[in-house]
C-alpha positions in Angstrom: -194.1 -110.7 45.5 -192.5 -110.9 48.6 -193.3 -112.2 52.2 -193.4 -109.7 55.1 -193.7 -111.2 58.0 -191.0 -113.8 59.4 -191.1 -117.1 59.0 -192.7 -119.1 62.3 -190.5 -122.1 63.2 -193.5 -124.4 61.9 -192.9 -123.4 58.2 -189.0 -123.7 58.4 -190.1 -127.4 60.1 -192.0 -128.0 56.9 -190.2 -127.0 54.4 -187.3 -128.9 56.1 -189.4 -131.9 55.8 -189.6 -131.2 52.0 -185.3 -131.5 51.8 -185.6 -134.3 53.5 -187.4 -135.5 51.4 -186.2 -134.9 48.0 -182.7 -136.2 49.3 -184.5 -139.4 50.7 -185.9 -140.2 47.3 -183.7 -138.2 44.9 -180.1 -139.5 46.0 -181.4 -143.5 45.2 -177.3 -145.1 45.5 -177.4 -143.1 49.3 -180.4 -142.0 50.7 -180.3 -139.2 53.3 -176.7 -138.0 51.2 -176.1 -135.1 49.2 -177.6 -135.8 45.2 -181.5 -134.9 45.4 -181.9 -130.6 44.8 -180.4 -128.9 42.4 -178.4 -127.0 45.6 -175.5 -129.4 45.6 -172.6 -129.5 44.9 -169.8 -132.1 44.9 -170.1 -135.2 46.7 -170.3 -134.0 50.2 -171.4 -130.3 50.0 -175.3 -129.4 50.2 -176.3 -126.7 52.1 -180.3 -127.1 51.9 -179.8 -130.3 52.8 -177.0 -129.5 56.3 -179.6 -126.6 57.0 -182.6 -129.5 57.6 -180.3 -131.6 59.2 -179.6 -128.8 62.1 -183.3 -127.0 62.1 -184.7 -131.3 62.5 -181.3 -131.5 64.8 -182.2 -128.4 67.2 -186.3 -128.6 67.3 -185.6 -132.8 68.4 -183.6 -131.2 71.3 -186.0 -128.9 72.3 -189.3 -131.1 72.1 -187.2 -134.6 74.1 -185.8 -131.9 76.8 -186.0 -133.4 80.9 -188.0 -130.9 82.8 
């Protein structure tokens, strides 16, 4: 059954944390590197890891803005 509502930023961040955790715990020789999920291609290419890092950086930049 498809989801009709858009995903919130909080839900996206939760999913990103799970992706980062998978890459941290499964890529034992080089944590935070490609090798932690089924989407990993080659040694330096994982669209899920790239997305998770980009989203985390985006959220962090908003959180740490000076006013």
